[in-house]
C-alpha positions, 0 to 999 in steps of 0.5 A: 267502592273504589270511587267512594274511597277515592272521594274520602281520601281526596276530600276527608273533610267533605267540604263539597258536601255529604257523600262526596264521591270522586270524579263521577264522570270518570268512574261512569266511563270506567263502568261503561267500558267494563260493561261493553268489554263484557258484552263483547266477550259474550258475543265473541263466545257466542259467535265461536259456538252458536249452538252452545248450551250451558256448560257451566261447571256445577261446582263453581256454579254452586259456590257462586250461588252460595256466596251471591245467590240472593243477587242471582235470584233477584236479577232472575239470572239463569245462573241461579240454581233452581230447587230440583229433586234428582234424578227424578221424583220418587216412584211409589214402588218402594215404601220409603224415600230417603232425601239427601240435602247438601250444605252451603256452596255444595250440590248433590255431588257431595253424596257421590262417594263410596260410603254414601253409595254403600248406605244407599245400597243397604237402605234399598233392601233393608228399608225398602227405600229409594234415595234421591238428592236435592239441588238448590240455591244455597245463597237464599234464606234458609227459610226460603229454601225450607218453604220451597222444599215444603212446596216441592214435597207437597206437590208430588206423590210420596211413599208412605215414609220419608227420611230427610238427611241434611248436611250442614245448612241442609239440616237447617233447610230440612228442619225449616221445611218440616216446621213450615209444612207442619204450621201449614197443615201439609199432609206430607209432614205426617210421612216424615219419620226421621230427620238427620242433621250432619254437622248442622249449626243449630246454634250458629256458625262461629266463622259467620259471627266473626266475619260479621264483627269484622265487617262492622269494624270496617264502618268505624272510619270513613276510609274503610267504610266503603269496604263494608260493601264487599262484606255485605255482598255475602248471601242471605243464606250465609247470614242465616248461619250466624245464628242458625235461623230457619224461619223468616220471623227470626230475621225479618225486620232485624238489622243485617249485622245483628250481634244477638240471636232471636228466639229458637224454633222448637223441635218437631215432637212427632219426628225422630231426629239425629244431630251428629257432630264432628270434632278435630280433637282426640277421644277423651278431650275435655273440651273437644274442638269443632269440625273446622266450621261448626262447634260441637255444642252448636251441632248437638244443639245442647243449649237449645234442646237440653232435654228433647225426648225424640233427639239422639246426639252423636259425637265423632272425634277426628272428623272434619266438617266435610270429611263426615260426608265420606266417613263410614262412621257417619253412615254406620250411625245412620244405619244403627239409628234408623233400625233402632226399635 
């Protein structure tokens, strides 16, 4: 990127030909130097502790996967997080499995809070349920993670009832898995009774749309065009959040900087669904604000599914996007919804 900018500034009229870049030999030497410095640092680390295992900070690794996950996956990097159900596959000793699915740049640790643990303790005897969490690479397309989740659930023994609870992107991944499993005729989808989406951007996330527009503006001049590379490095998962895409057909063969959404995906008619939205506004506000990251109308999918019979919508005021993971009101709402006749 620096090389291209140097070439544009030094030769704005491109008198040496289209796509001229500055001093290729110099920049190749710089690249080589950085690469070898990285190799030496890796060897020094290994020499200091030959028996070391991966001691990656999971939170940092989750963030890197969320931002650059498709690159790690394409390069077959060990740093890419595989999809895993934790702490292990469900047993058949209980009738219900509750699977928590985290959002972008997060991991299963987001469910490790008093309110979520109290909900799991309640669900055990009340619903005869066991709880599990999902870990996955949030930088991949939501449709890819949805297909992987569908494959995972199709490949293990499940109890008679399964409940999916997803936060943010996790809600879209859960919807994607259910839709793809239903299309494939998988038997496990008939075990899904409830699907809850907590702050999921069904109609897209404003920040990604704003970021996409800003990145497009960088292409207006040749001096700023190389900077588009930085913006285009963001993951496929983040791009999918622009319009809440859950299926491959929604993004396949469409431009990366698309400004208008494609067709919607229908709700599963056989599964009870809950869409929960948070708002920073006080109760009674005429046009309540979103939760910092997702607008209220997007989290409630008011435009997409105005008259869905099997959909319950809930709005909580003074609740931020991340705070809903730890807010007791979230889990009180889940309890009420799951035990409703």
